[in-house]
PyMOL CGO cylinders between C-alpha atoms (Angstrom):
from pymol import cmd
from pymol.cgo import CYLINDER

trace = [
    CYLINDER, -36.09, -68.50, 62.73, -38.08, -72.09, 61.61, 0.3, 1, 1, 1, 1, 1, 1,
    CYLINDER, -38.08, -72.09, 61.61, -35.91, -72.49, 59.46, 0.3, 1, 1, 1, 1, 1, 1,
    CYLINDER, -35.91, -72.49, 59.46, -32.92, -73.04, 62.20, 0.3, 1, 1, 1, 1, 1, 1,
    CYLINDER, -32.92, -73.04, 62.20, -34.92, -74.80, 64.21, 0.3, 1, 1, 1, 1, 1, 1,
    CYLINDER, -34.92, -74.80, 64.21, -35.57, -76.77, 61.12, 0.3, 1, 1, 1, 1, 1, 1,
    CYLINDER, -35.57, -76.77, 61.12, -31.70, -77.35, 60.17, 0.3, 1, 1, 1, 1, 1, 1,
    CYLINDER, -31.70, -77.35, 60.17, -30.79, -77.87, 64.30, 0.3, 1, 1, 1, 1, 1, 1,
    CYLINDER, -30.79, -77.87, 64.30, -33.48, -80.90, 64.21, 0.3, 1, 1, 1, 1, 1, 1,
    CYLINDER, -33.48, -80.90, 64.21, -31.93, -82.70, 61.25, 0.3, 1, 1, 1, 1, 1, 1,
    CYLINDER, -31.93, -82.70, 61.25, -28.59, -81.57, 62.55, 0.3, 1, 1, 1, 1, 1, 1,
    CYLINDER, -28.59, -81.57, 62.55, -29.33, -83.46, 65.37, 0.3, 1, 1, 1, 1, 1, 1,
    CYLINDER, -29.33, -83.46, 65.37, -30.97, -86.13, 63.29, 0.3, 1, 1, 1, 1, 1, 1,
    CYLINDER, -30.97, -86.13, 63.29, -28.02, -86.60, 61.80, 0.3, 1, 1, 1, 1, 1, 1,
    CYLINDER, -28.02, -86.60, 61.80, -25.64, -86.81, 65.12, 0.3, 1, 1, 1, 1, 1, 1,
    CYLINDER, -25.64, -86.81, 65.12, -27.96, -89.78, 66.60, 0.3, 1, 1, 1, 1, 1, 1,
    CYLINDER, -27.96, -89.78, 66.60, -28.33, -91.54, 63.09, 0.3, 1, 1, 1, 1, 1, 1,
    CYLINDER, -28.33, -91.54, 63.09, -24.70, -92.30, 63.00, 0.3, 1, 1, 1, 1, 1, 1,
    CYLINDER, -24.70, -92.30, 63.00, -23.36, -92.18, 66.28, 0.3, 1, 1, 1, 1, 1, 1,
    CYLINDER, -23.36, -92.18, 66.28, -26.19, -94.99, 66.78, 0.3, 1, 1, 1, 1, 1, 1,
    CYLINDER, -26.19, -94.99, 66.78, -24.82, -96.66, 62.98, 0.3, 1, 1, 1, 1, 1, 1,
    CYLINDER, -24.82, -96.66, 62.98, -21.21, -96.57, 64.23, 0.3, 1, 1, 1, 1, 1, 1,
    CYLINDER, -21.21, -96.57, 64.23, -21.93, -98.42, 67.61, 0.3, 1, 1, 1, 1, 1, 1,
    CYLINDER, -21.93, -98.42, 67.61, -24.33, -101.48, 65.51, 0.3, 1, 1, 1, 1, 1, 1,
    CYLINDER, -24.33, -101.48, 65.51, -21.94, -101.61, 63.13, 0.3, 1, 1, 1, 1, 1, 1,
    CYLINDER, -21.94, -101.61, 63.13, -18.77, -102.20, 65.48, 0.3, 1, 1, 1, 1, 1, 1,
    CYLINDER, -18.77, -102.20, 65.48, -17.18, -105.38, 64.96, 0.3, 1, 1, 1, 1, 1, 1,
    CYLINDER, -17.18, -105.38, 64.96, -14.89, -107.00, 65.80, 0.3, 1, 1, 1, 1, 1, 1,
    CYLINDER, -14.89, -107.00, 65.80, -11.54, -109.13, 64.08, 0.3, 1, 1, 1, 1, 1, 1,
    CYLINDER, -11.54, -109.13, 64.08, -13.41, -112.60, 64.38, 0.3, 1, 1, 1, 1, 1, 1,
    CYLINDER, -13.41, -112.60, 64.38, -17.41, -110.95, 63.42, 0.3, 1, 1, 1, 1, 1, 1,
    CYLINDER, -17.41, -110.95, 63.42, -15.35, -109.04, 60.83, 0.3, 1, 1, 1, 1, 1, 1,
    CYLINDER, -15.35, -109.04, 60.83, -13.90, -112.48, 58.66, 0.3, 1, 1, 1, 1, 1, 1,
    CYLINDER, -13.90, -112.48, 58.66, -16.97, -113.91, 59.48, 0.3, 1, 1, 1, 1, 1, 1,
    CYLINDER, -16.97, -113.91, 59.48, -18.82, -111.61, 57.30, 0.3, 1, 1, 1, 1, 1, 1,
    CYLINDER, -18.82, -111.61, 57.30, -15.85, -111.77, 54.71, 0.3, 1, 1, 1, 1, 1, 1,
    CYLINDER, -15.85, -111.77, 54.71, -16.62, -115.47, 54.52, 0.3, 1, 1, 1, 1, 1, 1,
    CYLINDER, -16.62, -115.47, 54.52, -20.36, -115.87, 54.27, 0.3, 1, 1, 1, 1, 1, 1,
    CYLINDER, -20.36, -115.87, 54.27, -20.08, -112.60, 51.70, 0.3, 1, 1, 1, 1, 1, 1,
    CYLINDER, -20.08, -112.60, 51.70, -18.46, -114.79, 50.02, 0.3, 1, 1, 1, 1, 1, 1,
    CYLINDER, -18.46, -114.79, 50.02, -20.43, -118.21, 50.85, 0.3, 1, 1, 1, 1, 1, 1,
    CYLINDER, -20.43, -118.21, 50.85, -23.33, -115.68, 49.43, 0.3, 1, 1, 1, 1, 1, 1,
    CYLINDER, -23.33, -115.68, 49.43, -21.47, -114.18, 46.05, 0.3, 1, 1, 1, 1, 1, 1,
    CYLINDER, -21.47, -114.18, 46.05, -21.00, -118.17, 45.12, 0.3, 1, 1, 1, 1, 1, 1,
    CYLINDER, -21.00, -118.17, 45.12, -23.95, -119.37, 45.29, 0.3, 1, 1, 1, 1, 1, 1,
    CYLINDER, -23.95, -119.37, 45.29, -25.03, -115.89, 43.41, 0.3, 1, 1, 1, 1, 1, 1,
    CYLINDER, -25.03, -115.89, 43.41, -22.75, -117.68, 40.39, 0.3, 1, 1, 1, 1, 1, 1,
    CYLINDER, -22.75, -117.68, 40.39, -24.13, -120.28, 40.98, 0.3, 1, 1, 1, 1, 1, 1,
    CYLINDER, -24.13, -120.28, 40.98, -27.24, -119.30, 39.62, 0.3, 1, 1, 1, 1, 1, 1,
    CYLINDER, -27.24, -119.30, 39.62, -26.18, -116.93, 37.40, 0.3, 1, 1, 1, 1, 1, 1,
    CYLINDER, -26.18, -116.93, 37.40, -24.68, -120.72, 35.88, 0.3, 1, 1, 1, 1, 1, 1,
    CYLINDER, -24.68, -120.72, 35.88, -27.63, -122.09, 35.86, 0.3, 1, 1, 1, 1, 1, 1,
    CYLINDER, -27.63, -122.09, 35.86, -29.15, -119.38, 34.01, 0.3, 1, 1, 1, 1, 1, 1,
    CYLINDER, -29.15, -119.38, 34.01, -26.98, -119.82, 31.42, 0.3, 1, 1, 1, 1, 1, 1,
    CYLINDER, -26.98, -119.82, 31.42, -26.74, -123.09, 30.50, 0.3, 1, 1, 1, 1, 1, 1,
    CYLINDER, -26.74, -123.09, 30.50, -30.55, -122.64, 29.50, 0.3, 1, 1, 1, 1, 1, 1,
    CYLINDER, -30.55, -122.64, 29.50, -32.03, -123.76, 32.78, 0.3, 1, 1, 1, 1, 1, 1,
    CYLINDER, -32.03, -123.76, 32.78, -35.61, -122.44, 33.39, 0.3, 1, 1, 1, 1, 1, 1,
    CYLINDER, -35.61, -122.44, 33.39, -35.50, -118.87, 36.10, 0.3, 1, 1, 1, 1, 1, 1,
    CYLINDER, -35.50, -118.87, 36.10, -37.66, -121.35, 38.73, 0.3, 1, 1, 1, 1, 1, 1,
    CYLINDER, -37.66, -121.35, 38.73, -35.07, -124.13, 38.85, 0.3, 1, 1, 1, 1, 1, 1,
    CYLINDER, -35.07, -124.13, 38.85, -32.20, -121.83, 39.03, 0.3, 1, 1, 1, 1, 1, 1,
    CYLINDER, -32.20, -121.83, 39.03, -34.11, -120.35, 41.76, 0.3, 1, 1, 1, 1, 1, 1,
    CYLINDER, -34.11, -120.35, 41.76, -34.27, -123.48, 44.18, 0.3, 1, 1, 1, 1, 1, 1,
    CYLINDER, -34.27, -123.48, 44.18, -30.71, -124.10, 43.42, 0.3, 1, 1, 1, 1, 1, 1,
    CYLINDER, -30.71, -124.10, 43.42, -30.05, -120.48, 44.81, 0.3, 1, 1, 1, 1, 1, 1,
    CYLINDER, -30.05, -120.48, 44.81, -31.94, -121.47, 48.45, 0.3, 1, 1, 1, 1, 1, 1,
    CYLINDER, -31.94, -121.47, 48.45, -30.92, -123.95, 48.41, 0.3, 1, 1, 1, 1, 1, 1,
    CYLINDER, -30.92, -123.95, 48.41, -26.91, -122.68, 48.19, 0.3, 1, 1, 1, 1, 1, 1,
    CYLINDER, -26.91, -122.68, 48.19, -28.02, -120.26, 50.62, 0.3, 1, 1, 1, 1, 1, 1,
    CYLINDER, -28.02, -120.26, 50.62, -29.80, -121.98, 53.13, 0.3, 1, 1, 1, 1, 1, 1,
    CYLINDER, -29.80, -121.98, 53.13, -28.91, -120.37, 56.58, 0.3, 1, 1, 1, 1, 1, 1,
    CYLINDER, -28.91, -120.37, 56.58, -26.74, -117.97, 54.86, 0.3, 1, 1, 1, 1, 1, 1,
    CYLINDER, -26.74, -117.97, 54.86, -28.62, -114.38, 53.07, 0.3, 1, 1, 1, 1, 1, 1,
    CYLINDER, -28.62, -114.38, 53.07, -32.11, -113.84, 54.21, 0.3, 1, 1, 1, 1, 1, 1,
    CYLINDER, -32.11, -113.84, 54.21, -35.14, -114.13, 51.89, 0.3, 1, 1, 1, 1, 1, 1,
    CYLINDER, -35.14, -114.13, 51.89, -35.18, -116.73, 49.26, 0.3, 1, 1, 1, 1, 1, 1,
    CYLINDER, -35.18, -116.73, 49.26, -33.23, -114.89, 46.84, 0.3, 1, 1, 1, 1, 1, 1,
    CYLINDER, -33.23, -114.89, 46.84, -29.96, -115.04, 48.88, 0.3, 1, 1, 1, 1, 1, 1,
    CYLINDER, -29.96, -115.04, 48.88, -30.50, -111.50, 50.88, 0.3, 1, 1, 1, 1, 1, 1,
    CYLINDER, -30.50, -111.50, 50.88, -30.78, -110.06, 47.13, 0.3, 1, 1, 1, 1, 1, 1,
    CYLINDER, -30.78, -110.06, 47.13, -33.38, -108.94, 44.72, 0.3, 1, 1, 1, 1, 1, 1,
    CYLINDER, -33.38, -108.94, 44.72, -33.46, -107.67, 41.11, 0.3, 1, 1, 1, 1, 1, 1,
    CYLINDER, -33.46, -107.67, 41.11, -35.93, -106.33, 39.17, 0.3, 1, 1, 1, 1, 1, 1,
    CYLINDER, -35.93, -106.33, 39.17, -38.10, -108.71, 35.80, 0.3, 1, 1, 1, 1, 1, 1,
]
cmd.load_cgo(trace, "trace")
């Protein structure tokens, strides 16, 4: 009985979370196009950072260039992306 209650509660949580995610994630065509443009701009900024590093510049210099290129596009000083070092 206890495991059935646990399963039912887990199912309810999943249903509620997927319903709220669907409502929050719904975009109209204009918003979808804006998201696409934002992703492309962020991608271009990260490609620029990769090319900066390939050119032999120091990581802190390339990170500053990335921050400048991403101003207003993404969250955080790594333009919405951070990886291990």
